[in-house]
Structures are given as structure tokens and as C-alpha cells.
N, C-alpha and C positions, 0 to 999 in steps of 0.2 A: 746693417750687417746681417746676412742670412744665417739661420741656425745650422748647426752641424747636420748633415744629411743622415737619415735613419739607416739607409742601406750602406753607408760608408763605415759604420761601426763594425769592427772586426770581431768575429767569434760570437760567443754567448747565444747559441741557438735557442736554448730554453727560455731565456729572457725575451728574446725576439718573439717567440711563439706565444708566450703568455701575454705580452702586450697586445699582440695582434688579436688574440682570442677575446680579450677584454674589450677591444675596440669593436669587434664584430657583435658581441653580445654584452652590453653594459650590465645586464642582470647578473653576470658572473660574479661581480663584486670587487673588481679591481685586483691589483697586484702588489705584493710586498716583496721588495728586492733586498736580500741580505747578502752582504759581502764586505770584504776588506776594502780599505780606502784605495782610491786610484784605479778603480776597475771600470770606469766609464758608465756607472749606473745612472748618474744624473744626465749625462750626455744623451744616452739612448732614450730616456724618458722624455726629455725636452724635445727631442727630434720627432717623437711620435705625433705631436699635435699637427704637424704638417701633412700627415697622411690621412687624417680623419675627414670625412665628407662634411660639407657645410650644413648649417641648420637654419631652418626658416623661423623667423621671430616676428612678433607683432611690432609694427612701427611705434616707437616711443615707449615701449615697455622695458623698464629697467631690470625685469626679472626673466627675460628671455622666454616669454610664453609662446608656445607653439600655436600658430593661427588655426591649425586643424582641431586641436583640443586645448584651448586656453584654460588656465587655472581659474576656477570660479571664485577662489578666495584671494586672487592676486591683489596686492595693495595698490597697483596701478590700474586695476580693473574696476568693474567687470568689462570684459572685452566682447563686444557684439560680433556676430558672424559677419564675414565679409570685410573686416577691417584691413587696411593696407598692411602689407608685410614685406619683408626683404630677407635676403639670404646672406648670412655672414659666416666666416670661418669658425670652426669649432675652437673653443678656448682651452688653453692650459693655464690654470690659475695656480700660482705657488703660494702656499701657506707658510710663512716664516715661523720657525720654532718659537721665537720670542714675541709673536704677535699678541696684541691686546684682544680681549674677548669682544669688545665693541667693534674692532676692525674685522673680526671674523663673522659675527652674526649681524652686524649693522648697529647703528646708533640712532638715538632720538634727539631732536633739537628741543632740549628742555625749555629754553627761553620762549620759543614759539608755542610750545604746548601749553605753558602757563599763561602767556599773554593773550593768545588767540584761541586757545581751546581746540587746536587742531593737531593731528598727528603728522609730524614731518619726519618720516623714517628714511634714513640714508642706508641703502643696501650695503652689505658687507661682502666678504670673499665667498661665502657660501652661495649668495645670489649670483655672483659673477660666474661661479663654476657650474651652475645649473645647466644640464644638457651638454656638459663638457667634461674636462679632466680636472681633478683637484690633486695637486702634487705636493707632498710633504717630504722634504729632504731631512734626513736624520729624524725620522718620525719617532724613534724611541726616546728622543730627548724632549718631546713635546710635553708641555706642562699639563698637569692633570685636568685643570678646568677646561682646556682646549680639547683634551681627549674626550671628556664628558660631552662637550658640544658636538664633536664629530660623531660620537656614538648615537646621540639623539637624532642627528640628521640622517645618518646612514640607516638607522632602524625605521624611521618614520617617512623618510623622503621629503621632510619639510624642516625648515628652520623656524623656530618660534622665539619671539622676544616678549617676555613678561616683565615689565619694569615700570615702576612708578605709576601703577594703575593703568598702564597702556599695554594692549596686547596686539602684536603684529605677527602674522604667519605667512610664509610663502613657500613655494615648492623649491626643493633643493635636492635634485637627483643628479648624481655625478659618479664618474668612475674614480675611485680613490686609489691613488698610487703612492706608495711610500718607499723610501730607500733608507737603509740603516747599516751601521757597522756593529755587529754583535759584540765586539770588544768594548763598546761604550755603554753596554747595558741592554737588557731585554725589553720587550714591549709588553704592556699590560695585556693579560689574557683576553679581556673583553674586546679590546681593539684588534688584537691579533686575529681573533675569530671572525672579525668583520671583513678582513681581506679574503677575497675569493681564492686567489692563487698565491703561491709563494715560490720564489726562485733563489737558489744559492749561486752566487757568481764568485769567481776567483780569477786572478790574472793568469794568463797562459804561461806555461813553462817552456813552450816551443820558441826557440830563438827567432825563427823565421817569422812567426806570427807577431812577436814583440817588435821586430824590426818594422813590419808593415804598419803596426799601430803608430809607432813614432813617426814614420814617414808621412802617413796621412794627417796626423795632427799638426806636424810642422807645415805641411802644404796648406792646411786650412788656415792656420794663423798667418801665413804669408799673404794669402789671397782668399778670404772667406767667401766672397761672392763667386769668384771663378771656380773654387773648389766645389761649392754647392751646385753650381750649374753643371758640373761634370757628372753629378749623380742625379740630376733632375729627372732624367728619363726613367731611371730605375725606381726612384721614389714615386713617380707618377704611375708606373705600372703596378707597383705594390698597392698604392691607394685605390686603383681601379679594382684590384682583386679583393680588397677589403670591402668595397662598396658592393661588389657582386655577391660576396658571401653574406652581407647584411640583407640583401634582397632574397637570397635563397633560405635564410634562417627560418622564417615562419613555416616553410613547407617541409622542413626536416622532421622525419618521424622518429619517435623514441618507443620502440616496441616493448611489450611486457618482458620479453626475455632479456633485453638490455637493462631494463630497470632492476630485474632480479639480480643480474650480474653486479650492478652498481651497489645494491644493498648488501650482497654477500661480501664484496670487496671491502666496503666500509666496516662491516661487522668484523671481518677478520683482523682489521687493524685496531679494533676497539676504540673508535673515535667517540667523542662525547657528542650527544645531541644528534639532531637530524640535519643540521646545516651542511655537513659534509656530503650527505647523499644528494641534497638539492644542488649544491654547487657543482659536484661531480657530474650530475646529469646535465646541467646547463652548459658546462664546459665541453662535454662530449658532443652535445648538439652543435655548439659553435665550431668544434673541430671538424665535424662532419660537413658543415657548410663551407668551411675553409678548404676542405679537400674536394668540394664539389659533389658530395654524395647527398642523397635525399633520405638516408636512413642511417642511424647510428650503428656502428660495428664494434667488435671487440677492440680493434686498434684505437678507436676514438676513446673508449673507456680507459684503456691502458694509459694513453697520453693524459687524459683528464685526471686520473688518480695520481699520477706522478706530480702533477702541479697543484692539486687541491687538497691532498691529504698530509703532506709532511708536517705542517705546522699544527695539525689538529690531533695528532696521535700522542702528543707530549702529555705525560702524566703529572709532571711538576715542573717548576721553572728551571730546574737544573738538568733536565733531560735534553739531549741534543736533538734538534729537529731532523727529519729525514725518514725515509721508508726504505725497506729492504727490497731490492729488485727481485730477489728470489722469492720472497714472501708474496710480492705482487703477482708474479707469474704463477705461483702456486694457487693463489686465490682466484685468479682468472681461470685457471685450468679446472679447479674444483667447481666453479660456477657454471661450467659448460654443461648442457643437458647430456645425459648418458646416450651413447650411440645405440641406435636400434639394431637388433640382431638376435640370433639364437641365444638362449640362456646358457651360461657357462658356469657349471658347478665347480670347476676346479679353480683354485687360486693361482696356480703356477703354470708354467708351460706344459702342454700335454695333458692338462687336467689334474695334475698332481698338486698337492699342497705346496705352497711357496714358503719361504722363510718367515714371512709375517703371519702365516697361518699355523705355525707350530711345526712345520716340516724341518728336515735336516738343514743345517747350515753348512757352508763350505768348510773345507779343512782349514784349521787355524783358528777356529772360534770366531769371536767378534771381529768386525772389519778392522783392518790395520789402520792405525792413525786415529781411531776413535778416542775421544777423551775419556778418562776414567770416570766412573759414576761418583756422585757425591760421597765423600768419606773414604773412597778407595785410594790407597797409596799408589803413586806412580811406580811402574815396574822399572827394572834396570838397577844398575849399581850406582847411578848418579846420586849426587847429594840431595838432601831434602829441599823442597822449594822454600824460598824466603817467605816468612810470614808477614803479612801487612795488616795493620789495624784499620778496619773500615768502620764507617759510621753505621748505626742502626737506623731504624725507621724514624723519620722526623715526627715531631708533635707540635701542637699549638703552644707557642711559647708565651710567657708573661710579657706584658707590654711595659718596657722601661722607657721613661721620658726624661728629657733634660729639664732641670729646674728653671722656674721663671718663665717669662714670655719673650720670645725672640722676634726677629723680623727677617727670617731666612726664606729660602725657596719653599714654595708650596709643597706639602707632603702630607703625611698622615700620622706623625708621631707626636711632636711637642706643640704646646700652645705658641701662637705667633700672631702678630699683626699682619694681615694679608689683605688683598683686594677681593677675597671671597670669604664666605663664612657668615656668621651672625653679626648684626650691627650692634656695637656696644657704645657708640658715641659719635661725635662729630670731629672731623679733622680741623686743625687751626685754619683760619681764613687764608693763610699764606700757602697752604697745600692746595694745588690745583690738579689733582689726579685722583682717579678712582671713580666710583659711582656717586652721582649726586644724591644728597640727602634732601628729600623733598620738603619735609617740615622745617628743617633748619634754613633752607633757602627761602621759604615763604616768610619766616620770622625775620630774616635779614632784610628782605625787600619791603615788608609791610610798613615800617616807620617812614619810608621815603615816598609813599604814594602821593601824598598831597603836594610835596615839593616838586614831584615830577609831572604834576598836572594831569594825573590820571582821570579819565572820564569814561564811564561805562563799567560793565561787569568784569572786564579783564584785569589782570594783575600785571603791572609793568615791572619786568625783571630785567636787570642788567647783569653784565658779566661779573662785577665785583660782588654781587649778591649770592653767587653760587657757593654752596657749601657741600662738602663731600663726606661720605660716611666713613667712620672708623670701624673696621671689621676685624673680628678675631676668628682665626681658623687654625689650621695645623701646618707645621713646617716639616721638611725633611732634614735630618741631621747627618753628621758624620759619625758613624759607629765604628770605632777603632777597636779591634780585638787584639789584646796582648796575651798570648797563649804560652803558658809554661810547657815546654816540650822536653823537660829533663827526664832522667831515668826514673825518678820517683813517680812520674805521671804514667809511666808504662806498666807499673805494678798492678796486679789484680784486674787486668783488662780495663783499667781506669780510663785510658785514652779513648777507648771505644765510646764510653759514656760521654766523655768530654766532646768528642767530635760530633756525636749525635746532638748534644745540647747546642753547640755552636752552630751546627748546620741548621737547626731549627730557628735559632736567632737570625741567621742569614736569610732564611726564607721569610721571616717576619720583616727584616730590613728591606727585602725585595718588594714586599707588598706595601710597605710604607714609603717607598721611593727615597730611601736613604742612600748616602754615599758610604762605602765601607772600605776598610783597610785592615791589614793583618801584620802584626809584629809577633815574632816568635823568639824565645830565648832558651838556650840549652848550652851545655859545655861551659865555655868561658865568655860567651858574647851573645849579643842580640842581633836580630836581622829583620829588616823590613821586607817581609816575604811578599807583600802586595801593597804598592802605594795606593793611597785613597782613590777610589774609582766608583763609578755607578754600575760596573759590571759585577753583579753578585755571583754570576756563574764563575768568573775568574777566581773569586775568593773561595768558592766551594771546591774548585779544582786544586788550588794550593793547599787547602786544608786536608783534602783527601790524601795527598802525598806527603803529609807532614811527618818527618822522622822524629824519633824520640831517643833519648839516651844522654848520659853525661850528668854533670853537676847542674846546680840551679843558680844561674847568674841573675837573681831577681833585680838587683840594682841596675844592671845593664839594660834589662827589659824595660824598667820604668823610665830610665833616661832616654832610651830610644823612642818610647811612646811620647814622652814630653817633647822631644825634638820634632817628631812627625807632626804633632798637634800645633807646635809653634810655626812650622813652615806652612802648614795648611791654613792657619789663621791669616797668613799674609796673602795666600793665593785665593782663598774663598772666605773673606772675613764675615760674611753674613750667615754662614752655615755653622751652627753651634755643635760642639763635639759631645759625644757620649762614649766614655772609655769603658770597655768590658774587659776586666782583668781576670783571666782564668788561671788559677794557681791554688796550690795547697798552702801557700804562705812560707814555705821553706826558702832559705837563702844560704847556699852552701859553697858558692864559688868565690875564690879570692879571699884575701885577708879582710877582716872586719866586715864580712858579708852582710850581717844583719844591720850594723850601724850604717853602712852605705845605702842599704835598701830604705831605711827610715829617712835618710837625708834625701834620697831621690823622691820619695813619696811626698816630701814637702813641696816639690815643684808642681804637683798635680792637685793641690787642695782646692783650686778654683775650678776644676773640671768635674762635671757630674760623672761619677764613677760607680760602676757595679763590680764588686768583687765576687766572682763566682767561685765558691769554696769547693775544691775537688777532693778534700780529705775525706776518707771513708774508713770504716772499721770501728771497732768498739773503743780503742784507745786513740783519742784525738788530742792533738796538741793545741788546737784553737789558734794557730798562727795566722790563718787567713782572716779571722775575725779581728785579731789585733791589728793586722795591716789595714783593714777597712777603717778602723778607728783613726789611724794615722792619716789616712787619705780623706777622712770625712765622707766615706763612701757607704753605700748600702751593701750589707753583707747578705749574700744569697747562697745557701747550700745548693750543690748541684742537683739534688733531688727535688728542689722547689723551683726550678726554672720553668717547668711545664705549668701552663695555666691551670690544668686540672689538679696538680699537686698543691698549688696555692689555695684553690677553693677547698680542697679537702682539709688542709691545715687550718683554714679559717673556721670551717665547720667544727673541727675537733676542739679548737680553742674556745669557740662559743659554747659548745656542749659542756666543757669543763667549768666554764664560768657559771653556767646555769646550775 
């Protein structure tokens, strides 16, 4: 069955252009496609492979060495000049989210290595993607150990295996393309920066275009080959244009004026590092070649900036990606050299001073519709604007961990038995997964050498002798925030401090690859404001709009938290929970509120819980500390959530003891 044609995909011109430019110049660094589900992201990416020109490879080389410039360190080499070669189509290699590390980087035949003393290396997906495309669907769900592997390969252009005393390295240069749904969580900043371009896609709201999408999809499903043949001519023409642009690319000039424009545009958006400038320059050159020009123009820079900068100007994980078109146009205008002409001493028309130079302003004062300056009350007889409680600047939060050792998904919070990390022992012989343990394998095979009739220096190792390492690393947890949003929390701007602390803990959860959820309680009931998700951005958005007021139904909040954790333990049994209860300990809603809260706390004694005490002022009741005792939880005052506050408290206590 033929794949869906590239030119048959309706709409998404930015994605089409980004993929084409990455194909023309692989040095751009690939494309990250962000968008809601069902927008044909994967369809367009998979269709791209059919447009790429073929590549020449050395016969018999499993690592796709170019016969013109073979890799001198190729495991199948060295390749002498003039070796037979053939041309094959460019590959699109898909990296599954749940792939094992050995499948990605390759694996060693341990039995052969021990018995014969030779390195029998089986190439992985990175070798297959060399000089082609590496596609990761749902790249934001990729495990950290695979992200680290991709980062190494993308940075060095090589994949290296260092294992059991054997070192193998081969070239791995590919165009990295990833698709993701932002609702399912964000991408690690290090990997995000490795994507050269990014595109936001969304389904069309035009009924006619939606009808055409459905019509073409149904036609393809009814007759895939016939449908593809109908667009074969258009795909072939586009492939020829891409190949022509690749030939033109080396001759495209990037003058100093264009470089200065690129630098000023990147500086105006306050991007981090210099990679943005380099990628923008490469993309502008590729766009000029695509347009058939031999020199970069302002239009090429404009297109390149729109694709290369949106994901690089984010200041923290909760900032929405994107750039302002007005700011881009202003930056391009400011970067233009001043026009040559007679000096003009006047700032306004006719040589007189203009408004910006201290001259008179038009009647009516400031321009109509301009927002009032900070602190200025809005004019008119309308009612005063509604006040909202916003969070302050985030800080580095203390690290709270789940007690004991788990076996959950790899992350960066609590201790767990994983397939990465430090070796702490040997798995039982019945376990046949993970990395082999060399010493234990030799010990298991050594007593049987005489019975196996071994002769010579080699060691005869059989499959039952293999032993695998027991490793301890870190896991990601479910961090469930249970936040008191009653009226008492709104007093003395307390909710601002609470939101700042919780937002800082959310940022910490993002960095540690946790799942998060949000339960709030106020008035007479509790609400699951956000079901457990890996989208920390969604949690931050719900927290930002959290209303306050009413009585404190503490028992209902604890019961809802227990219900959520019980349901989640069925859905995701390996992920251990960490409950963060944000409250001042009061229980004022309903009859016997305090007794019901204590009874509800008994349902959570097996859960690692942090009670964040929000009580402030000189006269404190200590109810949150008492609640922590009922829960068997750690009691943490709101002022000690920051890591710096904890360090100061430790130094103060140490000084008193001395």
C-alpha cells in the first residue's frame, strides 16, 4: 500500500514549508510539530520521505557510508576508495516512544564477545536513520534515557556505545522530526532547543476545507494506490524542486547586512544562546535556495525567524511559545540601514518637533484607547475592576520525595529500581531483561567449563548463564495538590504566597517528569480541578484562575484526594503518589467538621503526604501541624518551601546548637 501523498494534504502551509526547508538543508536541525490531535501531523511527516532524493551508500555497509566521504571509524570499515556502491531511497525511521535503549543505539552479542573475543555489534535505529529522517511521534512522551541518547547523537553527529568494556561508535546524522500534543505535556528544554524549526498546527474551522479533508481521506482508504497515483505527478514535481534547491544551496550568499539583520532580530526577542542566530541564518539560506535566489533577502529572514524563534524565546516552561508578528516587523524595520539623504534636523513634518520630541500633542491629550499607566485608576463612572490574586515570581523549591523504593516510570524524584542508574546488585536468574552483568555472568558460566568441553582461551557462555544487573535510579511520581481555597486563605494576601509556592512546586514537578493533579476545596464541597496529567502547564493555568471564598470543607477535600489517588492507582499502578496538602488546618464546613476531617485523614495514612502550613501571623492555632500528625505527614510551613529558606533554617539551628 502506497503512503498518503505529500501534496494531497490539505492546508498547513507553514508545516509544509518547514519540512521542505529541512529537506533542502539538513543542517537546519529538523522540525518540531505542535498541535492538537487529529490534525494530520503524522500523515504529512510520513509522506515527506517519498520526496527526498536517494542517497549513495557503500555496498554491504550497514551504516550507510557515503562512498565519496566514508566514515573512517565505521564499524564495517575502513572503506577503501573505489568500492562498489548503490543508490537507495532516503529512509524515514520511526522511533517508538517505548523503545528500549538497545534498540535505539544498537546492541552487543555478549555471548560471542565472551566466547570469541570479538565485537559483534548490531546497529540500532540511529544507524538506520543516518543520512535520512528520524521521526518521533509524541516526542514529549519519550523517556528521559532516550532523550539523553538523542541529545548526544544530535550534538555530536555520532552514536557511541560504551558497555561491558567494549566501545563502538558510528556516524548518526539525521533530520530529527517530532510531533506532539501540548495538552499531554511539554518537551524538555534541552531537546526542544535541538529542533531547528517549530510549527503550530490546528484543524481548520473552514467547513469547505474540512469537507475536502474528509473526502480525500475516504478516497485514500477506499483505493490507496489509485489515490496516490493521482498525485504522483505533483509529488514528483515537488521532489524535483527540492533537488534543484539542494543543488543551488551551496552557492547562496549570506551578506554581512543580512547577518546583522538576523542578529538584531534574535536580540530583540531575547533568545538564549547563539543557536537561534545560526539556525535562522541556515533557514534563510535554505529559503533563498527554495525561492531560486542566490542571495538572502529580508523576506528570507522574515520567514526563517517565524519558524526558528517561537520555541526559543520562552523564559520558563509555563510561557506559551510564539512570537509577535508586530514585534518581528518592527525588529526587521529597525535592522534596516538608514536611508542616505540630507540631514534632517527636525523630528516632525516640516522640520518642527514631533510628539516624541517634546512638541505639542493633538487636542484631547493622550491617544484615545490607550491603557492607563500602572497604578492609574480607569476613568469613567463604571465599577472598579475585579481583583485577581496572581502568583509572584517562582523560586527553587525544596525536593520532596516519596518514602521507600519504587519501580515506576523513570524520572528524577524518588528512589526506584530502573534499567538505568547505578548497579546495586544482580537480578534473579529468572529475570531476562535489562543490561547484562558481566561479572555475574562469568561466575555463572565458570563452573560448567569442564563439562562443556572447553578447549582454548575462550569462555563458553550459554544463554542460561546470562545474568542481568539490578539498577537503582529515580522515578517520576504523581504529585497531587490538594489546595484550600476557602475565605480564610484569601486573607492578608495569603493566596498570593500560596500560589507562588505551588507554582514553584509545579515547576519542580515539570523538571522531574512527574504527573500532576489538582484538587481544590471551598464552600461546602471539593472539586477535581485537574485530573492527573503530565501537562504541568494545564495545572499552572488552573491554579492561576483559582477562586477563593466561603467556608473550609477540609473533610471533603481529603476524601476527594483519597478518591483520586485510589482511581489513579488502578490506572497507573506503578506510579507512586505524593500528596501536597495546602491548608491552614481549619475545618469549618458542615456539622462535626473537625471530627470528619480526622476520619478522612485516616484514609491517607499510607500515602506520603506533605502538609504545607499556610497559617501566618503572630497568633497561630497550629491546626495544620496537628493535621500532619493525624496523616503521618511532614509538616512544612509555607515560608520553608523554598530551598534557600530550608538552608537558612538549617544554618540557624546549627548556629544555635554551637
